[in-house]
N, C-alpha and C positions, 0 to 999 in steps of 0.2 A: 408612521410605517418606515423603519430604518432601511435603507438601501446599502448593501455592503458588497464589495468585490473582494474575494480572496484571490491572492496570486500564489499558486503553488504548482510549477510547471511539471516537475518530475522529482524522483523516479517513482516506480510504481509503489515501493514501500513507503516512501515519504509522502505521497498523495494520500494512501490510506492512513497513515499516521496523522493526518490532519483532520480525518473525519471526527474524532470525539470532539475537538474544538467547535466544529459545525454544530453537532449536537447540543453542546453548552450554549452556544449562541442562539439557537432556535428557542430553546427553553427560557434563556434569559430576557429575550427580545421579542415579545408577541408582535406578530405581524411581520416578521423579518423577511426581507426580500434579498435573498443572497445569490450572487453569481460567482462563477468560478472560471479563471483562465488557466488552461492546462495544455500540455504537449498533446498533440492529436492522438498518438498511440495509446494515451491513458484516459482519453475523454470518456470512456463508458464507466470509469470508476465514480467520478463525482455524480454522475447521473443516477447512481444507485442510491444516493441519500435523498429522502424525500424533502429535506429543507433546501435543497439547492434548485433554484428557479431556472437558471440558464447557465450552460456551459459554453465557454468561448474557447474553441480549440485554436492552438497555433502550431506552427510546425518548424519551429526554429531549428532543429536538427537537420530537417530535410532542406530547408531554405539555404542553409550555410553551403550545402554541396553544390547549389546552382543559384548563386545570389543575384545574378543579372538576368535570370530567364523571365520570359513574360508571365509564365505560370506563377513563379514565386512573387512577382510584383502584384498580380491579381489577388493572389491569396493573402498575402500581406496587408493589402489596401482593405480586403474585406474584413480581416481581423481588427484592424485599426478603426474602421467604421463601427464594428460591434462594440469595441471598448469605449467609443465616445457617444454611443447612441443615447445614453441618458446619464444624468448626474448621479454619483454616488456620495453617501453621507460619509463613507470612509473606504478607502483602498487599503486592504491589509495584505502586505507582503510578508508572508510567513516564511519565505525562502532565504532572504537576505543575501542575494547575489545580484551582481550587475545585470545578469540576464533577466531576473525577475523584476529588477527595477525598470528595466527598459520597457516592459509591457505596462508595469504599474503607472508609469508617467504618461503613457497614452490615454489612459483613461481619465474621466471628468470627476475630480475629487481629491480631497487631501489624502496623503498617503501616511500610513504609520507602519513601523516595522521595528526590528531589534536595533539597539543602539550600537554604537561604534565598537564597544568591547564585546558585543554579543553576536553581531552579524558575521556569517561565514566569510564574507568580503567586506571589509570595514568601510570601503568607499561607498557602497551601497547606502549606507545610513545617512550620508549627506543629502540624499535625495527625499528624505522623509521630512514631513511637517511634524510628526510626532514619533519619538522613539523611545524605547523602553528596555531596561535591563533584563536579561534572561540568562540565568546561570547555565553554563554549558554542561556541568557534571550532573546531568539528569537525562532521563530518557526523552528521545525526540518527541514523543507524544505529549509529554508535560511541558516540554518547551513551548510547543505551538499553543497548547491550552492556556499556559499562563500569560503568554504574549497577547493572545485574544481577549482574555479577561481584563488584562490591564488596559489595553486599548479601548475597549468598549464598556469599562467601568462596572462589571458584574461580578459577583462572587464566585469563585471557582468551585464547582461541585466536586464532592469526594469521588464519586463514581466515575469510572471511564466507560462511556457508552458510544459506541461507533454509529449507532442509529440506523443500521442497514438491515432492511427486510430481505428475505430470500427473493432473488429475481424469479419472476414467472417464466422460467425457461425450462423446456422439456429436454430430456437426455435420452433419446430412444435407444441409443447405442449401449447404454449401461445395462450390465446384467442384473435381473431383479433378484439380488441378494444382499445382505448387509455387507458393507465395505468399509476399508480404510483408505486413505490416500497417501502415497508416498511421493514426495517432492524431491526429486533427485538431482534436478538442474539448478545451477546458480551461475552468477555472472563471472566468476573467477575460478580457474582450476583448483587453486589451493583451498577453496572453500568446499570442495567436492568430498563427500564421504566415500570410503572405499566401496566398490561395487560388491565384494563379498559380504560386508556389513549389511548391505541392503537385502542380499539374498538370504542371509541368516534371519534378519528381521521379518522379511515377508513370509519366509517359511513358518515361523512362529505364528503370524497372524493366520495363515492358511490352516494350521493345526487347530485353531480355535473356530474355524468355520467362517473366516472373513476373507472375502476378496480383496486383493490389493490393486488399486488403480493408479496408474502412473501417467500424470500429465506430462506434456513437453511443449517447447516453444520453437526451437531451431531444429535444423536437420540434425546436427550431432546429438542433441538432447533426445530427439526421437529415436534414433539408433540405439542410445542408451536404454531408453524406456522400453523398447521393444526387446533388446537383449535380456534385460531383467525380467520381463513378463514371461519370456520363454522358459525360464528356469525356476521362477516362484510358482508354485502349484496355484491354478486358478487365477493367476493375476491376469491383467488387462491393460494394455496401453492404450491410453485415450486417444481419440481423434484430435486433430487440432481444433482448439476451441477459443471463441471470443472470451473476454474477461467476464461478462456477465454469465455466460455458461459455466465458466470455471468457478465463479462464485457460488452457483446453484450446486455444482458438484460438491464443493467444499462444505456447504452448509448442511448436506445431508450424510456426511461421513460420520461414523462412529468416532474416528479420531484422525488427525492429520499429523503426519511425521515429515519434517522437511528440513533441507539445509537452509542456511541464510539466503532467502529469496523472498521476493514481493508476494508470491502466492501464500507463504507462510503467514505473512501479516494480514493477507485477505482472509485466511482461515480464522484468525483471531477476530477480525472484524465481523465475520459471520457467526460469531459466539460458538464456535465448534471447538472442542478440546484440541489443542495443538501443542506439539512438542518441536522445538527448533533445535537443530543440531549445529554447533559452532565449532569451527576449527581454526579459522584465520581472522576473526574479527570479534569485536567486542560486544557481547549482548547487554551490557549494562546500558548503553545509550541507544542501541539499535536492535535488540532482541524483540521478540514478541511480548506484548503487554496488553492485558486485558483484565476486566473484572470477572470473566469466566476463566476456565482452565487454560492457561497459557504458561509453558515452561520452556526455559532455555537449559540446554545441557552442553557442557564443554566450553571452551573460551579459546581466545587467541592463543595458538601455540599448544593446545591441549585438546586432542580429538577424544570424544567419549567412545567407549566401547558398546558393543551390542546390548549387553546386559543392562547398562545405565539407560539407554535410550528406551528398551522394553520396559523397564520398570516405570519410567516416567510415562510412557504411553498407556499402558495398562491401568495405571493409578488413576487416570483422568478419563479414561474412554467411556462413552456411553454405553449403557447396557442395552 
């Protein structure tokens, strides 16, 4: 029974993009026991995958703000104890950074990861007992899948399968009618699609009898969601949600339209039709990718218009 530890700390989209590799491993290695070390704010994501036995949360982002506090040291010691609690046949660092190596080296077992020319930080590769070349000019999902297949010596399946069931979460606040989800919030202002575009798109959905639901994370994102919901007929700004609730919302949508954000990747992982709008980043390596309907429109420096997004959304929308 192989015992594997995967190290992928962040970000949301990158954690989700590692899920297909977990599905591949589980199918190739009967009896697999797989643990995952991840930043605490994303710990609910690996828990969604039925092949993940244990999630070990760490709080590197928060610990850095108070490195000498008693709470930091208690939490750090607890995380280190969890990492050292059992031997692993392989520790697979799919992030290739010094911070991911920091936690990989705490665990008990040999470490594998991308080689010096493939790791995002070349110095990280010197900590690995086994390293493998991974071509950068491909999607992040494929990089992780190919690294995992090389490290664990199994053939790479053709199909991308995230392996995530719909979380058993109720959404009592959601209006009882067919809906689409509009993901208007992203990490950088230059990735935002103009609000008039969202209004025009949402109005088209409303004319088809579909409610628009707008999730948010931060206070400014909530203000935008509420502002847009007020002018899109029948639209609803969602309440603040945990990631498992967000996954359930996305799973039941007719279609999801979003900017370059982790929740767009989560929609793809839930096998929901998704259209990702790109304005200031490259979809070739970081766009939505799935064996189900997942389409990227626009690219770095070229914002798509409403008609292009509408056509992409209606072409894949569930009936």
